[in-house]
C-alpha positions in Angstrom: 0.0 -0.1 0.0 2.8 2.4 1.0 4.6 1.7 -2.6 1.4 2.6 -4.3 0.9 5.8 -2.5 4.6 6.7 -3.2 3.9 5.8 -6.9 0.9 7.9 -7.1 2.7 10.9 -5.6 5.5 10.5 -7.8 3.1 10.4 -10.8 1.4 13.5 -9.7 4.8 15.3 -9.3 5.8 14.1 -12.9 2.6 15.5 -14.3 3.6 18.8 -12.6 7.2 18.6 -13.8 6.1 17.9 -17.4 4.0 21.0 -17.3 7.0 22.9 -16.0 9.9 21.2 -17.9 12.4 23.1 -20.2 12.0 23.6 -23.8 12.6 20.2 -25.1 10.0 19.1 -27.8 8.6 16.1 -25.8 8.7 17.8 -22.6 10.7 15.1 -21.1 11.0 15.3 -17.4 12.8 13.2 -14.7 11.6 12.5 -11.3 14.0 10.7 -8.9 12.8 7.6 -7.3 14.4 4.8 -5.4 18.2 4.4 -4.7 19.8 4.9 -8.0 19.0 1.4 -9.5 19.3 1.3 -13.2 16.2 0.1 -15.0 15.8 -0.5 -18.7 12.6 0.7 -20.1 12.7 0.0 -23.7 14.8 -1.9 -26.4 14.8 -2.1 -30.2 17.3 -3.7 -32.6 19.8 -0.9 -32.1 19.4 0.5 -28.7 18.4 -0.2 -25.0 17.0 2.7 -23.1 17.8 2.9 -19.2 16.6 5.2 -16.6 18.8 5.6 -13.5 17.2 6.0 -10.2 14.0 7.7 -11.5 11.0 7.9 -13.7 11.0 9.6 -17.1 7.9 11.2 -18.4 7.2 12.7 -21.8 4.2 14.8 -23.2 2.3 13.2 -26.2 -0.6 15.1 -27.6 -0.6 17.5 -24.7 -0.9 14.6 -22.2 1.7 13.3 -19.8 2.7 9.8 -20.3 5.5 7.6 -18.8 8.3 7.5 -21.4 8.3 3.7 -21.2 4.7 3.4 -22.3 5.1 6.2 -25.0 8.1 4.2 -26.5 6.5 0.8 -26.3 3.2 2.0 -27.8 5.0 3.8 -30.7 4.0 7.4 -29.6 7.5 8.3 -29.7 10.8 6.7 -30.9 14.4 6.8 -29.7 15.4 8.5 -33.0 12.6 11.2 -32.3 14.3 11.8 -28.7 17.7 11.9 -30.1 16.7 14.3 -33.1 14.9 16.7 -30.7 17.9 16.7 -28.2 20.3 17.5 -31.3 18.0 20.2 -32.4 17.9 21.8 -28.9 21.7 21.5 -28.6 22.1 23.2 -31.9 19.8 26.1 -30.9 21.7 26.4 -27.5 18.8 25.4 -25.6 20.8 22.8 -23.3 24.4 21.9 -22.5 26.0 19.3 -24.8 29.2 17.3 -24.7 30.6 15.0 -27.2 33.3 12.3 -26.8 36.0 10.7 -29.1 34.1 7.3 -29.2 30.9 9.2 -30.7 29.0 9.2 -27.4 27.0 12.5 -26.6 25.6 14.0 -23.5 22.6 16.3 -23.5 22.0 18.3 -20.3 18.5 19.2 -19.5 17.2 20.8 -16.5 16.9 18.1 -13.8 18.5 15.1 -15.9 21.2 14.2 -18.5 20.4 12.2 -21.7 23.7 10.1 -22.5 23.6 8.4 -25.9 26.6 5.9 -26.0 28.2 4.9 -29.3 31.3 3.1 -28.2 33.9 1.3 -30.3 32.6 -1.9 -28.5 29.3 -1.4 -30.1 27.4 -0.2 -27.1 24.6 2.2 -28.4 22.6 2.5 -25.2 20.8 5.4 -24.1 20.6 6.5 -20.5 18.5 9.1 -18.6 20.5 10.0 -15.4 20.0 12.6 -12.8 21.9 15.9 -13.1 25.4 15.6 -12.0 25.9 12.1 -13.5 26.9 11.6 -17.2 29.0 9.7 -19.6 31.8 8.4 -17.3 29.0 7.2 -14.8 27.5 4.8 -17.5 30.3 3.9 -19.9 31.2 0.3 -19.6 
């Protein structure tokens, strides 16, 4: 019962954060939850998407939705998210770092999106809390 209450409160907070999130196209927002565990939320032929220590939300057709559901239901794709992040970085709406192996970091308010592209073939996507980044997820 306590976990359900916490989840409900987290979802309400997510809805509030989605409406207040930065200028990213899908109004992605991150709500910390738990103890920093890494959870995979989606995979396709090319990439696995992970969230570290929290819940990711997106706004689809004006409605907040858990990113996991939006990806699994085809409302949004990993390519859409990365294209939006690249566009925001080009327009100087967020911080951006790139690495010699082709990996990239996009620094949003409250979280960082890390897109790995390593020489070992790791092409995973990580949503991590602010303060974490590439060096925390590279394997």
